[in-house]
C-alpha positions as CSV (number, residue, x, y, z in Angstrom):
1,M,47.8,-29.0,-30.5
2,N,50.4,-30.7,-28.3
3,K,53.8,-31.7,-29.7
4,S,52.9,-35.4,-29.1
5,D,49.5,-35.2,-31.0
6,K,49.3,-37.2,-34.2
7,I,48.7,-34.9,-37.2
8,Y,47.7,-36.2,-40.6
9,V,48.7,-33.8,-43.5
10,A,46.9,-35.0,-46.7
11,G,48.8,-33.9,-49.8
12,H,52.2,-33.5,-48.1
13,R,54.2,-33.6,-51.3
14,G,52.4,-30.6,-52.9
15,M,53.5,-27.0,-52.6
16,V,51.0,-26.3,-49.8
17,G,51.2,-29.6,-47.9
18,S,55.0,-29.6,-47.9
19,A,55.2,-26.1,-46.6
20,I,52.8,-27.1,-43.7
21,V,54.9,-30.1,-42.9
22,R,58.1,-27.9,-42.8
23,R,56.3,-25.4,-40.5
24,L,55.0,-28.1,-38.1
25,Q,58.5,-29.8,-37.9
26,A,60.1,-26.4,-37.3
27,E,57.8,-26.1,-34.2
28,G,58.7,-29.5,-32.9
29,Y,55.7,-31.4,-34.2
30,N,57.2,-34.7,-35.3
31,N,54.3,-37.2,-34.9
32,L,53.1,-36.6,-38.4
33,V,51.2,-39.2,-40.5
34,L,52.1,-38.8,-44.2
35,R,51.0,-41.0,-47.2
36,T,51.7,-40.5,-50.9
37,S,48.8,-41.0,-53.3
38,K,50.3,-44.3,-54.3
39,E,50.2,-45.5,-50.6
40,L,46.7,-44.1,-50.0
41,D,44.2,-43.3,-52.7
42,L,42.0,-40.6,-51.1
43,R,39.4,-41.2,-53.8
44,N,38.7,-44.7,-52.4
45,Q,36.3,-44.5,-49.5
46,Q,37.1,-47.9,-48.0
47,A,40.9,-47.2,-48.1
48,V,40.4,-43.8,-46.4
49,E,38.2,-45.2,-43.6
50,D,40.6,-48.1,-43.0
51,F,43.5,-45.7,-42.8
52,F,41.7,-43.4,-40.3
53,A,40.6,-46.4,-38.2
54,A,44.2,-47.7,-38.1
55,E,46.0,-44.4,-37.5
56,K,43.4,-42.5,-35.5
57,P,45.0,-39.0,-36.1
58,D,44.2,-36.3,-33.6
59,Y,44.4,-33.5,-36.2
60,V,43.9,-33.4,-40.0
61,I,45.1,-30.8,-42.5
62,L,43.4,-31.5,-45.8
63,A,45.7,-30.0,-48.5
64,A,45.3,-32.8,-51.0
65,A,43.4,-31.9,-54.3
66,R,43.4,-32.4,-58.0
67,V,44.8,-29.0,-59.2
68,G,45.9,-27.3,-62.4
69,G,45.9,-24.1,-64.4
70,I,43.2,-22.6,-66.6
71,Q,43.8,-25.1,-69.4
72,A,43.7,-28.2,-67.3
73,N,40.6,-27.0,-65.3
74,N,38.7,-26.4,-68.6
75,V,39.7,-29.6,-70.4
76,Y,39.4,-32.1,-67.5
77,R,36.2,-30.8,-66.1
78,A,34.8,-34.2,-65.0
79,D,38.1,-35.3,-63.4
80,F,38.3,-32.0,-61.4
81,I,34.8,-32.2,-59.9
82,Y,34.8,-36.0,-59.3
83,E,38.3,-36.4,-57.8
84,N,38.1,-33.3,-55.6
85,L,34.6,-34.2,-54.3
86,M,35.7,-37.8,-53.6
87,I,38.9,-36.7,-51.8
88,Q,37.2,-34.3,-49.5
89,N,34.1,-36.3,-48.9
90,N,36.1,-39.3,-47.8
91,V,38.6,-37.5,-45.6
92,I,36.0,-35.2,-43.9
93,H,33.6,-38.1,-43.2
94,A,36.4,-40.4,-41.9
95,A,37.6,-37.6,-39.6
96,Y,34.0,-37.4,-38.2
97,L,33.8,-41.2,-37.8
98,E,37.2,-41.4,-35.9
99,K,36.4,-38.3,-33.7
100,V,39.3,-36.2,-35.0
101,K,39.7,-33.1,-32.7
102,K,40.1,-30.6,-35.5
103,L,40.3,-30.6,-39.3
104,M,41.4,-27.8,-41.6
105,F,40.1,-27.8,-45.2
106,L,42.0,-25.8,-47.8
107,G,40.1,-24.3,-50.7
108,S,41.0,-21.7,-53.3
109,S,40.2,-18.1,-54.2
110,C,38.3,-19.3,-57.3
111,I,35.3,-20.2,-55.1
112,Y,34.2,-16.5,-55.3
113,P,31.8,-15.3,-58.0
114,K,33.5,-14.1,-61.2
115,L,32.1,-10.5,-60.9
116,A,32.2,-10.2,-57.1
117,P,33.3,-6.7,-55.8
118,Q,37.0,-6.3,-54.9
119,P,38.6,-7.0,-52.5
120,L,36.9,-10.4,-52.0
121,K,35.2,-10.7,-48.6
122,E,34.3,-14.1,-47.1
123,D,30.6,-13.0,-47.2
124,Y,30.7,-12.9,-51.1
125,L,30.5,-16.7,-51.3
126,L,27.5,-17.9,-53.4
127,T,26.4,-14.4,-54.3
128,G,26.9,-14.8,-58.1
129,L,28.0,-16.9,-61.0
130,L,31.4,-18.5,-61.1
131,E,34.2,-18.2,-63.7
132,P,33.1,-20.9,-66.3
133,T,36.5,-22.3,-67.0
134,N,37.1,-23.6,-63.4
135,E,33.5,-23.9,-62.3
136,P,33.8,-27.7,-61.6
137,Y,36.8,-27.3,-59.3
138,A,35.2,-24.3,-57.6
139,I,32.0,-26.1,-57.0
140,A,33.9,-29.0,-55.4
141,K,35.7,-26.6,-53.1
142,I,32.5,-24.8,-52.1
143,A,30.9,-28.2,-51.3
144,G,33.9,-28.8,-49.0
145,I,33.3,-25.6,-47.1
146,K,29.6,-26.4,-46.7
147,M,30.4,-29.9,-45.7
148,C,32.7,-28.7,-42.9
149,D,30.0,-26.4,-41.7
150,A,27.3,-29.1,-41.9
151,Y,29.3,-31.6,-39.8
152,R,29.9,-28.8,-37.3
153,A,26.2,-28.0,-37.1
154,Q,24.9,-31.6,-36.9
155,Y,27.7,-33.4,-35.1
156,G,29.7,-30.6,-33.3
157,C,32.9,-31.3,-35.3
158,N,35.6,-28.6,-35.1
159,F,36.1,-28.5,-38.9
160,I,37.4,-25.2,-40.3
161,S,37.9,-23.9,-43.9
162,V,40.6,-21.5,-45.2
163,M,40.9,-20.0,-48.7
164,P,44.4,-19.0,-49.8
165,T,45.1,-16.5,-52.5
166,N,47.5,-17.2,-55.4
167,L,50.5,-19.1,-54.0
168,Y,54.1,-19.6,-55.0
169,G,57.1,-21.3,-53.3
170,P,59.1,-24.5,-53.1
171,N,57.6,-27.5,-55.0
172,D,55.7,-25.1,-57.4
173,N,54.9,-26.3,-60.9
174,Y,57.1,-24.7,-63.5
175,D,55.7,-26.5,-66.5
176,L,54.8,-23.9,-69.1
177,N,51.7,-25.7,-70.3
178,N,49.9,-25.9,-67.0
179,S,51.6,-23.7,-64.4
180,H,50.3,-20.5,-62.9
181,V,51.5,-17.0,-64.0
182,L,54.4,-16.4,-61.5
183,P,56.3,-19.7,-62.0
184,A,55.6,-19.5,-65.8
185,L,57.1,-16.1,-66.0
186,I,60.2,-17.2,-64.0
187,R,60.8,-20.1,-66.4
188,K,60.2,-18.0,-69.5
189,I,62.5,-15.1,-68.4
190,H,65.2,-17.5,-67.1
191,E,65.3,-19.4,-70.4
192,A,65.3,-16.1,-72.4
193,K,68.4,-15.0,-70.4
194,L,70.2,-18.3,-71.0
195,K,69.5,-18.1,-74.8
196,N,70.2,-14.3,-74.9
197,D,66.8,-13.8,-76.5
198,P,66.1,-10.1,-77.2
199,A,62.5,-10.3,-75.8
200,V,60.0,-12.3,-73.8
201,V,56.4,-12.4,-74.9
202,M,53.7,-12.4,-72.3
203,W,49.9,-12.8,-72.8
204,G,47.6,-9.8,-72.9
205,T,48.2,-6.3,-71.8
206,G,49.7,-7.0,-68.4
207,S,47.2,-4.8,-66.7
208,P,45.3,-7.4,-64.6
209,R,46.2,-7.3,-61.0
210,R,47.0,-10.4,-58.9
211,E,47.9,-11.1,-55.2
212,F,50.7,-13.5,-54.4
213,L,51.4,-15.2,-51.1
214,H,54.5,-17.3,-50.4
215,A,53.7,-20.9,-49.4
216,D,55.7,-20.5,-46.2
217,D,53.5,-17.6,-45.2
218,L,50.4,-19.7,-45.9
219,A,51.8,-22.5,-43.8
220,D,52.4,-20.0,-41.0
221,A,48.8,-18.8,-41.2
222,C,47.5,-22.3,-41.2
223,F,49.5,-23.1,-38.1
224,Y,48.2,-20.0,-36.4
225,L,44.6,-20.8,-37.3
226,M,44.8,-24.4,-36.1
227,Q,45.6,-22.9,-32.7
228,H,43.3,-19.8,-32.7
229,Y,40.3,-20.3,-35.1
230,N,37.3,-22.6,-34.3
231,E,34.3,-21.2,-36.1
232,E,32.1,-22.0,-39.1
233,G,32.5,-20.3,-42.4
234,L,35.8,-19.6,-44.0
235,V,38.9,-17.4,-43.6
236,N,40.7,-15.8,-46.5
237,I,44.5,-16.1,-46.4
238,G,46.5,-13.6,-48.4
239,T,48.5,-10.4,-48.2
240,G,45.7,-7.9,-49.0
241,E,48.1,-6.4,-51.6
242,D,48.2,-6.9,-55.4
243,V,50.4,-6.1,-58.3
244,T,49.9,-5.8,-62.1
245,I,51.1,-8.8,-64.1
246,K,53.3,-6.4,-66.0
247,D,55.0,-5.2,-62.8
248,L,55.3,-8.8,-61.7
249,A,57.1,-9.6,-65.0
250,L,59.4,-6.5,-64.5
251,L,60.2,-7.7,-60.9
252,I,61.1,-11.2,-62.1
253,K,63.2,-9.7,-65.0
254,D,65.1,-7.7,-62.4
255,V,65.6,-10.7,-60.1
256,V,66.7,-13.0,-62.9
257,G,69.0,-10.3,-64.3
258,Y,67.5,-10.5,-67.8
259,Q,68.5,-7.6,-70.1
260,G,65.9,-8.1,-72.9
261,E,62.4,-6.5,-73.1
262,I,58.9,-7.6,-72.3
263,Q,56.5,-7.7,-75.2
264,H,52.8,-8.3,-75.2
265,D,50.7,-10.7,-77.3
266,L,47.5,-8.8,-77.5
267,T,45.7,-11.7,-79.3
268,K,45.8,-13.5,-76.0
269,P,43.2,-12.9,-73.2
270,D,43.9,-10.9,-70.0
271,G,41.6,-13.0,-67.7
272,T,39.8,-11.5,-64.7
273,P,40.8,-7.8,-64.2
274,R,41.5,-8.2,-60.5
275,K,41.4,-10.9,-57.8
276,L,42.3,-9.5,-54.4
277,M,41.4,-11.0,-51.1
278,D,40.0,-9.0,-48.2
279,V,42.1,-10.3,-45.3
280,S,40.7,-8.0,-42.6
281,K,39.2,-11.0,-40.8
282,L,42.6,-12.7,-40.6
283,H,44.4,-9.5,-39.6
284,S,41.8,-8.9,-36.8
285,M,42.8,-12.3,-35.4
286,G,46.4,-11.2,-35.2
287,W,48.1,-12.7,-38.2
288,K,49.9,-10.9,-41.1
289,H,52.2,-12.1,-43.8
290,K,55.9,-11.7,-43.4
291,I,57.4,-12.4,-46.9
292,E,57.1,-9.4,-49.3
293,L,56.9,-10.2,-53.0
294,P,60.4,-9.0,-54.0
295,E,62.0,-11.1,-51.3
296,G,59.8,-14.1,-52.0
297,V,60.5,-14.0,-55.8
298,A,64.3,-13.8,-55.2
299,K,64.0,-16.8,-52.8
300,V,62.1,-19.0,-55.2
301,Y,64.2,-18.0,-58.2
302,K,67.4,-19.0,-56.4
303,E,65.8,-22.4,-55.6
304,F,64.5,-22.8,-59.2
305,A,67.9,-21.8,-60.8
306,K,69.7,-24.3,-58.6
307,A,67.3,-27.1,-59.5
308,E,67.6,-26.3,-63.2
309,A,71.4,-26.3,-63.0
310,V,71.4,-29.7,-61.3
311,A,68.9,-31.1,-64.0
312,Q,71.2,-30.0,-66.9
């Protein structure tokens, strides 16, 4: 990519898209095409094709998606499969029509079978049944990977797919009803500290293990792969390291400076025991994460506490 190339980042206001925009701008890429969902409805095929025909971007990073936690995924099953399929079908096809030089499609670690061996290798895709609660979303993302590969095979398009692990960072969702575990724990523990609550209750035993990658590291990996990776299939993006949810809670407690205790609601489910990415493919290409979890959590907590103080 040259500094003068026109780059369209779809989903630039989300946690992933905004991190990618910051990374590109830091490298001097300022010819960015950005549209909010109000300005361009990616579910509308005609609108997307008109936009691509008018703007003619050289590169596309597809980070736009309908996303949510376990509750939202399970309740809005039709919305999740329909909207995600429409968004990616329209963008990928328009990129082909307008001869985009390269497109990157971002998926999610939930594409892997529920009972796949750990750590999750790229080869495990479609080797077993998916987690039922987010199956519609996962099927849409799998279709996106296969669509990129199909357009590469039939038309020679340089369309690549990357699958990030669990992410956290600026512009994360801290709503307790539909956020992911790390931001939810930050909010819970922060509020318990403010109220001087003696304890914070977390779901389950705290024994499941999860991997967490800062959004700025993801953006760095995406920038690296846009320059160095031009093959079919997909690339996992993660740290290759995981932590128990209990240890994550204790780390956040320490960062927040909360003195109370962590209690467990054992009537609530634990979820999948482990979800760790195998990142040997990415490491072999020469990229490794830079932000370790304690540093990353301290960074996001500082941003969160500042935003909360302003909102009061």
